[in-house]
SEPADREN-942480 format. One record per residue (C-alpha): residue number from 1; residue in three letters; x, z, y. Coordinates in steps of 0.2 Angstrom, whole numbers, plus 5000, padded with zeros to 4 digits. Layout:
N
+-----+------+------+------+------+
|  nr | rest |   px |   pz |   py |
+-----+------+------+------+------+
| NUM |  ala |    X |    Z |    Y |
...
+-----+------+------+------+------+
This chain:
432
+-----+------+------+------+------+
|  nr | rest |   px |   pz |   py |
+-----+------+------+------+------+
|   1 |  met | 4854 | 4927 | 4748 |
|   2 |  pro | 4857 | 4938 | 4764 |
|   3 |  thr | 4871 | 4950 | 4762 |
|   4 |  asp | 4866 | 4963 | 4776 |
|   5 |  tyr | 4852 | 4975 | 4772 |
|   6 |  arg | 4846 | 4991 | 4780 |
|   7 |  leu | 4845 | 5003 | 4766 |
|   8 |  leu | 4850 | 5005 | 4748 |
|   9 |  val | 4844 | 5020 | 4738 |
|  10 |  lys | 4853 | 5020 | 4722 |
|  11 |  asn | 4853 | 5030 | 4705 |
|  12 |  ile | 4836 | 5037 | 4708 |
|  13 |  lys | 4832 | 5049 | 4694 |
|  14 |  gln | 4813 | 5045 | 4695 |
|  15 |  leu | 4806 | 5031 | 4706 |
|  16 |  val | 4787 | 5033 | 4708 |
|  17 |  cys | 4781 | 5016 | 4714 |
|  18 |  val | 4762 | 5021 | 4711 |
|  19 |  cys | 4758 | 5002 | 4709 |
|  20 |  asn | 4768 | 4987 | 4704 |
|  21 |  asn | 4755 | 4973 | 4703 |
|  22 |  gly | 4749 | 4972 | 4721 |
|  23 |  glu | 4734 | 4983 | 4718 |
|  24 |  lys | 4724 | 4987 | 4733 |
|  25 |  phe | 4717 | 5004 | 4726 |
|  26 |  leu | 4717 | 5013 | 4710 |
|  27 |  leu | 4702 | 5019 | 4700 |
|  28 |  arg | 4702 | 5033 | 4687 |
|  29 |  glu | 4708 | 5023 | 4672 |
|  30 |  asp | 4722 | 5015 | 4682 |
|  31 |  met | 4728 | 5032 | 4689 |
|  32 |  lys | 4732 | 5038 | 4671 |
|  33 |  lys | 4748 | 5029 | 4671 |
|  34 |  leu | 4756 | 5026 | 4688 |
|  35 |  ala | 4771 | 5014 | 4690 |
|  36 |  val | 4786 | 5026 | 4687 |
|  37 |  tyr | 4804 | 5020 | 4683 |
|  38 |  glu | 4819 | 5031 | 4677 |
|  39 |  asn | 4837 | 5028 | 4684 |
|  40 |  ala | 4831 | 5015 | 4697 |
|  41 |  ser | 4837 | 5009 | 4714 |
|  42 |  leu | 4828 | 5001 | 4729 |
|  43 |  val | 4833 | 4990 | 4743 |
|  44 |  ile | 4825 | 4988 | 4761 |
|  45 |  gly | 4829 | 4974 | 4772 |
|  46 |  lys | 4833 | 4974 | 4791 |
|  47 |  asp | 4815 | 4969 | 4794 |
|  48 |  gly | 4809 | 4986 | 4787 |
|  49 |  leu | 4802 | 4978 | 4771 |
|  50 |  ile | 4806 | 4982 | 4753 |
|  51 |  lys | 4817 | 4968 | 4745 |
|  52 |  ala | 4820 | 4974 | 4728 |
|  53 |  val | 4814 | 4988 | 4716 |
|  54 |  gly | 4821 | 4990 | 4698 |
|  55 |  pro | 4834 | 4997 | 4686 |
|  56 |  ala | 4849 | 5004 | 4695 |
|  57 |  asp | 4861 | 4992 | 4684 |
|  58 |  thr | 4851 | 4977 | 4689 |
|  59 |  ile | 4850 | 4981 | 4707 |
|  60 |  his | 4869 | 4985 | 4707 |
|  61 |  thr | 4873 | 4968 | 4700 |
|  62 |  gln | 4860 | 4958 | 4711 |
|  63 |  phe | 4867 | 4966 | 4727 |
|  64 |  leu | 4885 | 4967 | 4722 |
|  65 |  asn | 4891 | 4958 | 4737 |
|  66 |  ala | 4878 | 4964 | 4749 |
|  67 |  thr | 4882 | 4977 | 4764 |
|  68 |  phe | 4870 | 4991 | 4769 |
|  69 |  glu | 4868 | 5000 | 4785 |
|  70 |  thr | 4864 | 5016 | 4775 |
|  71 |  val | 4867 | 5020 | 4757 |
|  72 |  ile | 4859 | 5035 | 4749 |
|  73 |  asp | 4864 | 5041 | 4731 |
|  74 |  ala | 4848 | 5049 | 4724 |
|  75 |  ser | 4856 | 5055 | 4708 |
|  76 |  gly | 4845 | 5069 | 4701 |
|  77 |  his | 4832 | 5066 | 4714 |
|  78 |  cys | 4815 | 5057 | 4714 |
|  79 |  val | 4808 | 5044 | 4726 |
|  80 |  leu | 4789 | 5042 | 4731 |
|  81 |  pro | 4780 | 5031 | 4743 |
|  82 |  gly | 4777 | 5040 | 4760 |
|  83 |  leu | 4761 | 5050 | 4760 |
|  84 |  val | 4746 | 5043 | 4769 |
|  85 |  asp | 4734 | 5055 | 4778 |
|  86 |  pro | 4718 | 5045 | 4781 |
|  87 |  his | 4708 | 5058 | 4791 |
|  88 |  thr | 4715 | 5069 | 4806 |
|  89 |  his | 4710 | 5075 | 4823 |
|  90 |  pro | 4727 | 5078 | 4831 |
|  91 |  val | 4725 | 5074 | 4850 |
|  92 |  trp | 4718 | 5090 | 4859 |
|  93 |  val | 4723 | 5106 | 4867 |
|  94 |  gly | 4712 | 5122 | 4865 |
|  95 |  glu | 4717 | 5130 | 4849 |
|  96 |  arg | 4703 | 5140 | 4840 |
|  97 |  val | 4713 | 5153 | 4831 |
|  98 |  his | 4700 | 5166 | 4838 |
|  99 |  glu | 4686 | 5157 | 4828 |
| 100 |  phe | 4696 | 5160 | 4811 |
| 101 |  ala | 4692 | 5179 | 4812 |
| 102 |  met | 4674 | 5174 | 4816 |
| 103 |  lys | 4673 | 5163 | 4800 |
| 104 |  leu | 4681 | 5177 | 4790 |
| 105 |  ala | 4667 | 5189 | 4796 |
| 106 |  gly | 4654 | 5177 | 4790 |
| 107 |  ala | 4650 | 5165 | 4804 |
| 108 |  thr | 4646 | 5147 | 4799 |
| 109 |  tyr | 4653 | 5131 | 4807 |
| 110 |  met | 4637 | 5126 | 4814 |
| 111 |  glu | 4633 | 5143 | 4820 |
| 112 |  ile | 4649 | 5143 | 4830 |
| 113 |  his | 4646 | 5125 | 4836 |
| 114 |  gln | 4628 | 5129 | 4842 |
| 115 |  thr | 4635 | 5144 | 4853 |
| 116 |  gly | 4647 | 5133 | 4862 |
| 117 |  gly | 4662 | 5135 | 4851 |
| 118 |  gly | 4670 | 5124 | 4839 |
| 119 |  ile | 4671 | 5106 | 4845 |
| 120 |  his | 4664 | 5110 | 4862 |
| 121 |  phe | 4677 | 5123 | 4865 |
| 122 |  thr | 4691 | 5111 | 4862 |
| 123 |  val | 4682 | 5097 | 4872 |
| 124 |  glu | 4682 | 5108 | 4888 |
| 125 |  his | 4701 | 5111 | 4886 |
| 126 |  thr | 4705 | 5093 | 4882 |
| 127 |  arg | 4695 | 5086 | 4896 |
| 128 |  asn | 4705 | 5097 | 4908 |
| 129 |  ala | 4722 | 5093 | 4900 |
| 130 |  ser | 4734 | 5080 | 4908 |
| 131 |  glu | 4739 | 5065 | 4898 |
| 132 |  ala | 4757 | 5071 | 4897 |
| 133 |  glu | 4751 | 5088 | 4891 |
| 134 |  leu | 4741 | 5080 | 4877 |
| 135 |  tyr | 4755 | 5069 | 4872 |
| 136 |  ala | 4767 | 5083 | 4871 |
| 137 |  ser | 4756 | 5093 | 4859 |
| 138 |  phe | 4752 | 5077 | 4849 |
| 139 |  lys | 4770 | 5072 | 4847 |
| 140 |  asn | 4774 | 5089 | 4840 |
| 141 |  arg | 4760 | 5088 | 4827 |
| 142 |  leu | 4765 | 5071 | 4822 |
| 143 |  his | 4783 | 5077 | 4820 |
| 144 |  arg | 4777 | 5091 | 4808 |
| 145 |  met | 4767 | 5079 | 4798 |
| 146 |  leu | 4782 | 5067 | 4796 |
| 147 |  lys | 4793 | 5082 | 4790 |
| 148 |  ala | 4779 | 5086 | 4777 |
| 149 |  gly | 4781 | 5068 | 4771 |
| 150 |  thr | 4767 | 5059 | 4779 |
| 151 |  thr | 4772 | 5041 | 4785 |
| 152 |  leu | 4755 | 5034 | 4790 |
| 153 |  val | 4742 | 5044 | 4798 |
| 154 |  glu | 4724 | 5041 | 4804 |
| 155 |  cys | 4721 | 5049 | 4822 |
| 156 |  lys | 4704 | 5051 | 4829 |
| 157 |  thr | 4698 | 5054 | 4847 |
| 158 |  gly | 4683 | 5064 | 4849 |
| 159 |  tyr | 4687 | 5079 | 4860 |
| 160 |  gly | 4682 | 5070 | 4876 |
| 161 |  leu | 4664 | 5065 | 4873 |
| 162 |  asn | 4665 | 5056 | 4890 |
| 163 |  leu | 4673 | 5039 | 4893 |
| 164 |  glu | 4687 | 5046 | 4904 |
| 165 |  thr | 4693 | 5058 | 4892 |
| 166 |  glu | 4691 | 5047 | 4876 |
| 167 |  val | 4701 | 5033 | 4885 |
| 168 |  lys | 4715 | 5046 | 4889 |
| 169 |  met | 4716 | 5051 | 4871 |
| 170 |  leu | 4717 | 5033 | 4866 |
| 171 |  lys | 4731 | 5030 | 4878 |
| 172 |  val | 4740 | 5045 | 4870 |
| 173 |  ile | 4738 | 5038 | 4853 |
| 174 |  glu | 4744 | 5021 | 4859 |
| 175 |  arg | 4760 | 5029 | 4866 |
| 176 |  ala | 4764 | 5037 | 4850 |
| 177 |  his | 4760 | 5021 | 4841 |
| 178 |  arg | 4773 | 5012 | 4851 |
| 179 |  glu | 4787 | 5026 | 4853 |
| 180 |  leu | 4787 | 5036 | 4837 |
| 181 |  asp | 4792 | 5033 | 4819 |
| 182 |  ile | 4776 | 5037 | 4810 |
| 183 |  gly | 4763 | 5024 | 4807 |
| 184 |  ile | 4746 | 5026 | 4815 |
| 185 |  ser | 4729 | 5020 | 4812 |
| 186 |  ser | 4718 | 5023 | 4828 |
| 187 |  thr | 4700 | 5029 | 4827 |
| 188 |  tyr | 4687 | 5030 | 4841 |
| 189 |  cys | 4676 | 5045 | 4837 |
| 190 |  gly | 4667 | 5047 | 4854 |
| 191 |  ala | 4652 | 5052 | 4844 |
| 192 |  his | 4660 | 5068 | 4837 |
| 193 |  ala | 4647 | 5079 | 4844 |
| 194 |  val | 4633 | 5078 | 4856 |
| 195 |  pro | 4639 | 5081 | 4874 |
| 196 |  lys | 4631 | 5096 | 4883 |
| 197 |  gly | 4616 | 5091 | 4893 |
| 198 |  lys | 4612 | 5075 | 4883 |
| 199 |  thr | 4602 | 5071 | 4867 |
| 200 |  ala | 4610 | 5062 | 4853 |
| 201 |  glu | 4600 | 5046 | 4858 |
| 202 |  glu | 4606 | 5047 | 4876 |
| 203 |  ala | 4624 | 5050 | 4870 |
| 204 |  ala | 4622 | 5034 | 4858 |
| 205 |  asp | 4615 | 5024 | 4872 |
| 206 |  glu | 4630 | 5028 | 4884 |
| 207 |  ile | 4643 | 5025 | 4870 |
| 208 |  ile | 4635 | 5007 | 4866 |
| 209 |  ala | 4632 | 5003 | 4884 |
| 210 |  tyr | 4648 | 5009 | 4892 |
| 211 |  his | 4662 | 5016 | 4880 |
| 212 |  leu | 4663 | 5002 | 4868 |
| 213 |  pro | 4663 | 4988 | 4881 |
| 214 |  lys | 4677 | 4996 | 4890 |
| 215 |  leu | 4686 | 4999 | 4874 |
| 216 |  lys | 4684 | 4981 | 4869 |
| 217 |  glu | 4691 | 4976 | 4886 |
| 218 |  met | 4706 | 4987 | 4884 |
| 219 |  met | 4709 | 4980 | 4867 |
| 220 |  leu | 4709 | 4962 | 4873 |
| 221 |  asn | 4721 | 4966 | 4887 |
| 222 |  gly | 4733 | 4974 | 4874 |
| 223 |  glu | 4731 | 4992 | 4882 |
| 224 |  val | 4726 | 5000 | 4866 |
| 225 |  his | 4724 | 4996 | 4848 |
| 226 |  ile | 4709 | 5004 | 4839 |
| 227 |  asp | 4706 | 5001 | 4821 |
| 228 |  asn | 4691 | 5011 | 4816 |
| 229 |  ile | 4675 | 5018 | 4822 |
| 230 |  asp | 4668 | 5036 | 4817 |
| 231 |  val | 4653 | 5046 | 4820 |
| 232 |  phe | 4649 | 5064 | 4815 |
| 233 |  tyr | 4633 | 5059 | 4805 |
| 234 |  glu | 4625 | 5076 | 4802 |
| 235 |  lys | 4609 | 5085 | 4804 |
| 236 |  gly | 4607 | 5093 | 4821 |
| 237 |  val | 4621 | 5081 | 4828 |
| 238 |  phe | 4620 | 5062 | 4826 |
| 239 |  glu | 4606 | 5059 | 4814 |
| 240 |  gln | 4602 | 5041 | 4806 |
| 241 |  lys | 4595 | 5031 | 4820 |
| 242 |  pro | 4609 | 5034 | 4833 |
| 243 |  thr | 4623 | 5034 | 4820 |
| 244 |  lys | 4617 | 5017 | 4814 |
| 245 |  glu | 4617 | 5010 | 4831 |
| 246 |  ile | 4634 | 5016 | 4835 |
| 247 |  leu | 4642 | 5011 | 4820 |
| 248 |  lys | 4634 | 4993 | 4821 |
| 249 |  ala | 4640 | 4992 | 4839 |
| 250 |  gly | 4657 | 4997 | 4834 |
| 251 |  lys | 4658 | 4984 | 4820 |
| 252 |  asn | 4653 | 4971 | 4832 |
| 253 |  cys | 4668 | 4975 | 4842 |
| 254 |  gly | 4679 | 4972 | 4827 |
| 255 |  leu | 4681 | 4990 | 4822 |
| 256 |  gln | 4681 | 4996 | 4803 |
| 257 |  ile | 4667 | 5008 | 4799 |
| 258 |  asn | 4675 | 5024 | 4793 |
| 259 |  phe | 4664 | 5039 | 4797 |
| 260 |  his | 4659 | 5058 | 4793 |
| 261 |  gly | 4645 | 5060 | 4781 |
| 262 |  asp | 4636 | 5072 | 4769 |
| 263 |  glu | 4647 | 5087 | 4775 |
| 264 |  phe | 4633 | 5101 | 4777 |
| 265 |  tyr | 4617 | 5092 | 4772 |
| 266 |  pro | 4613 | 5077 | 4761 |
| 267 |  met | 4610 | 5063 | 4774 |
| 268 |  asn | 4611 | 5048 | 4762 |
| 269 |  ser | 4627 | 5044 | 4771 |
| 270 |  ala | 4633 | 5033 | 4756 |
| 271 |  glu | 4617 | 5022 | 4757 |
| 272 |  leu | 4619 | 5020 | 4776 |
| 273 |  gly | 4638 | 5016 | 4774 |
| 274 |  thr | 4635 | 5003 | 4760 |
| 275 |  glu | 4621 | 4995 | 4770 |
| 276 |  leu | 4633 | 4993 | 4785 |
| 277 |  gly | 4648 | 4988 | 4775 |
| 278 |  ala | 4658 | 5004 | 4778 |
| 279 |  leu | 4676 | 5004 | 4773 |
| 280 |  ala | 4676 | 5023 | 4770 |
| 281 |  ile | 4666 | 5039 | 4772 |
| 282 |  ser | 4674 | 5056 | 4773 |
| 283 |  his | 4668 | 5073 | 4767 |
| 284 |  leu | 4654 | 5070 | 4755 |
| 285 |  glu | 4652 | 5088 | 4749 |
| 286 |  glu | 4633 | 5085 | 4749 |
| 287 |  ile | 4633 | 5067 | 4742 |
| 288 |  thr | 4619 | 5063 | 4729 |
| 289 |  asp | 4621 | 5055 | 4712 |
| 290 |  glu | 4613 | 5039 | 4720 |
| 291 |  gly | 4625 | 5040 | 4734 |
| 292 |  ile | 4640 | 5040 | 4722 |
| 293 |  ala | 4633 | 5025 | 4712 |
| 294 |  ala | 4631 | 5016 | 4729 |
| 295 |  met | 4648 | 5019 | 4735 |
| 296 |  ala | 4656 | 5015 | 4718 |
| 297 |  ala | 4646 | 4998 | 4717 |
| 298 |  ala | 4651 | 4994 | 4735 |
| 299 |  lys | 4669 | 4999 | 4734 |
| 300 |  cys | 4667 | 5010 | 4748 |
| 301 |  cys | 4681 | 5023 | 4748 |
| 302 |  gly | 4677 | 5042 | 4748 |
| 303 |  val | 4689 | 5052 | 4758 |
| 304 |  leu | 4689 | 5070 | 4752 |
| 305 |  leu | 4695 | 5084 | 4762 |
| 306 |  pro | 4699 | 5100 | 4752 |
| 307 |  thr | 4705 | 5110 | 4766 |
| 308 |  thr | 4688 | 5109 | 4775 |
| 309 |  ala | 4678 | 5115 | 4760 |
| 310 |  tyr | 4691 | 5129 | 4758 |
| 311 |  ile | 4692 | 5135 | 4776 |
| 312 |  leu | 4672 | 5134 | 4778 |
| 313 |  arg | 4669 | 5141 | 4761 |
| 314 |  leu | 4659 | 5125 | 4757 |
| 315 |  lys | 4656 | 5119 | 4739 |
| 316 |  his | 4670 | 5106 | 4735 |
| 317 |  pro | 4666 | 5087 | 4734 |
| 318 |  arg | 4662 | 5082 | 4716 |
| 319 |  ala | 4678 | 5072 | 4714 |
| 320 |  arg | 4677 | 5072 | 4694 |
| 321 |  asp | 4659 | 5064 | 4695 |
| 322 |  met | 4665 | 5051 | 4708 |
| 323 |  leu | 4680 | 5046 | 4698 |
| 324 |  asp | 4670 | 5045 | 4682 |
| 325 |  ala | 4657 | 5034 | 4691 |
| 326 |  gly | 4671 | 5022 | 4697 |
| 327 |  met | 4672 | 5027 | 4715 |
| 328 |  ile | 4688 | 5025 | 4725 |
| 329 |  ile | 4694 | 5042 | 4730 |
| 330 |  ala | 4707 | 5046 | 4744 |
| 331 |  leu | 4713 | 5063 | 4750 |
| 332 |  gly | 4715 | 5068 | 4768 |
| 333 |  ser | 4720 | 5084 | 4778 |
| 334 |  asp | 4706 | 5084 | 4791 |
| 335 |  phe | 4719 | 5092 | 4802 |
| 336 |  asn | 4710 | 5099 | 4817 |
| 337 |  pro | 4708 | 5116 | 4826 |
| 338 |  asn | 4697 | 5121 | 4812 |
| 339 |  ala | 4707 | 5116 | 4797 |
| 340 |  tyr | 4725 | 5118 | 4803 |
| 341 |  cys | 4735 | 5109 | 4789 |
| 342 |  phe | 4749 | 5096 | 4792 |
| 343 |  ser | 4754 | 5095 | 4773 |
| 344 |  met | 4747 | 5082 | 4761 |
| 345 |  ala | 4757 | 5091 | 4748 |
| 346 |  ile | 4746 | 5106 | 4750 |
| 347 |  val | 4730 | 5095 | 4751 |
| 348 |  met | 4735 | 5087 | 4734 |
| 349 |  his | 4738 | 5104 | 4726 |
| 350 |  met | 4721 | 5110 | 4732 |
| 351 |  ala | 4713 | 5094 | 4726 |
| 352 |  cys | 4720 | 5098 | 4708 |
| 353 |  val | 4715 | 5116 | 4708 |
| 354 |  asn | 4698 | 5116 | 4717 |
| 355 |  met | 4692 | 5099 | 4713 |
| 356 |  lys | 4699 | 5097 | 4696 |
| 357 |  met | 4709 | 5081 | 4699 |
| 358 |  thr | 4725 | 5077 | 4689 |
| 359 |  met | 4741 | 5076 | 4698 |
| 360 |  asn | 4742 | 5057 | 4695 |
| 361 |  glu | 4725 | 5056 | 4703 |
| 362 |  ala | 4729 | 5066 | 4718 |
| 363 |  leu | 4745 | 5056 | 4721 |
| 364 |  ala | 4736 | 5040 | 4721 |
| 365 |  ala | 4723 | 5047 | 4732 |
| 366 |  ala | 4736 | 5052 | 4745 |
| 367 |  thr | 4745 | 5035 | 4744 |
| 368 |  ile | 4738 | 5019 | 4739 |
| 369 |  asn | 4719 | 5024 | 4740 |
| 370 |  ala | 4722 | 5033 | 4757 |
| 371 |  ala | 4730 | 5017 | 4763 |
| 372 |  phe | 4715 | 5007 | 4757 |
| 373 |  ser | 4703 | 5018 | 4766 |
| 374 |  leu | 4712 | 5012 | 4782 |
| 375 |  gly | 4712 | 4994 | 4777 |
| 376 |  lys | 4731 | 4995 | 4776 |
| 377 |  ser | 4735 | 4995 | 4757 |
| 378 |  asp | 4743 | 4978 | 4759 |
| 379 |  met | 4758 | 4985 | 4767 |
| 380 |  his | 4757 | 5004 | 4764 |
| 381 |  gly | 4754 | 5017 | 4749 |
| 382 |  ser | 4765 | 5010 | 4736 |
| 383 |  leu | 4784 | 5004 | 4734 |
| 384 |  glu | 4783 | 4986 | 4730 |
| 385 |  val | 4793 | 4971 | 4735 |
| 386 |  gly | 4786 | 4965 | 4752 |
| 387 |  lys | 4778 | 4981 | 4758 |
| 388 |  gln | 4784 | 4992 | 4771 |
| 389 |  gly | 4799 | 5003 | 4767 |
| 390 |  asp | 4791 | 5020 | 4769 |
| 391 |  leu | 4797 | 5033 | 4757 |
| 392 |  ile | 4801 | 5051 | 4754 |
| 393 |  ile | 4816 | 5058 | 4743 |
| 394 |  leu | 4813 | 5074 | 4734 |
| 395 |  ser | 4827 | 5086 | 4729 |
| 396 |  ser | 4819 | 5088 | 4712 |
| 397 |  pro | 4821 | 5076 | 4696 |
| 398 |  arg | 4802 | 5075 | 4694 |
| 399 |  trp | 4789 | 5070 | 4707 |
| 400 |  glu | 4776 | 5083 | 4701 |
| 401 |  his | 4786 | 5097 | 4709 |
| 402 |  leu | 4778 | 5091 | 4726 |
| 403 |  ile | 4761 | 5097 | 4720 |
| 404 |  tyr | 4766 | 5110 | 4708 |
| 405 |  gln | 4777 | 5120 | 4721 |
| 406 |  tyr | 4762 | 5125 | 4732 |
| 407 |  gly | 4768 | 5127 | 4750 |
| 408 |  cys | 4786 | 5124 | 4746 |
| 409 |  his | 4787 | 5105 | 4751 |
| 410 |  his | 4799 | 5110 | 4765 |
| 411 |  glu | 4811 | 5114 | 4752 |
| 412 |  leu | 4808 | 5099 | 4742 |
| 413 |  ile | 4808 | 5084 | 4754 |
| 414 |  lys | 4826 | 5079 | 4757 |
| 415 |  tyr | 4823 | 5063 | 4767 |
| 416 |  val | 4808 | 5055 | 4775 |
| 417 |  ile | 4811 | 5036 | 4778 |
| 418 |  thr | 4801 | 5024 | 4787 |
| 419 |  lys | 4804 | 5005 | 4788 |
| 420 |  gly | 4821 | 5009 | 4779 |
| 421 |  lys | 4827 | 5021 | 4793 |
| 422 |  val | 4830 | 5039 | 4789 |
| 423 |  val | 4819 | 5048 | 4802 |
| 424 |  tyr | 4820 | 5066 | 4795 |
| 425 |  glu | 4834 | 5073 | 4784 |
| 426 |  asn | 4833 | 5091 | 4778 |
| 427 |  glu | 4851 | 5098 | 4777 |
| 428 |  gly | 4846 | 5115 | 4772 |
| 429 |  ile | 4839 | 5112 | 4755 |
| 430 |  thr | 4848 | 5123 | 4742 |
| 431 |  gly | 4839 | 5117 | 4726 |
| 432 |  tyr | 4822 | 5114 | 4720 |
+-----+------+------+------+------+
């Protein structure tokens, strides 16, 4: 046995592995009893992968002669997998704080969008920004997510809507992927809105004829890594025909289908997604019973975004109906200029209160199921031997405090660790 390891976390009061049998996702019944151990320890190797998880005494004996670069005594603390945020729009300049007042006064999202605000406002500013300016703001946002416990985040483009700016955004995401400690799943979302002066059909033709071939070339050359393709499938934006054409073309380029659907109107997004073999569909505030059944049968993950329904005063997604029907449910922050939330802890709290999910369900949805929605649950989303050593250490003795203490995660998260390295330590914690 090698004697040199990267990290030992010992004497953990409560170790929440979430899974312990290699599950790729958890359904409702499996969520009722997560894999939780009392008085445990965990070992991560120099390759950043978990080497052992188990009772503290057993780990102590097994690794008695081993040396560790870092040892953390987690007595009285609990350990959870790093949180996974599977839906964000974090690369942009052009904040929209002024639109918040408009929404409070009664303006709807689509009303603001149709008058040139919303996405189009941010597109204009993002197009004019330099790559360096975009990277600086993006890096700051990722750091704030990391401090809030997120260790893997999906990052979309979509504030370019032309090839030049979409490529600029992808380069920014790629730089972060290479330089920063947080894990990134990259999504091309060039069909986030219909560009001014074009129809949806014209925009789709341009994406298929010019954007995707260029992006495929860049991927083959190793310039960027792109995991997913996304379209804002919505009435008055991209409707069924252009959405289907774009998603099929993206899939033919090797991208996973992971798109916006049924947010404001019932668009039969589930039926379209299951027909195309989508890995996940986000929003689903207006999904039908038939759509829920179709997604459950196809094992297509529903990514629910409680912050969006909250900020836009929409009805909340029918999480309970989805879970009862056997759907795979994930949670995401939908971080963007419209829903400015970095914290998956707040997202979980909102899911419990507004969508009637249990705390167990919310945690599974923000870890293993969120990782599944990105095609990454083989290495992320739970603390199991062979998986990447991403975890958070809380100052509390029970993990539920992360959800229960609404908005207090900054006083609970003591350490954030990725690949066995401490990437954030909160030295100001006074108690839980």
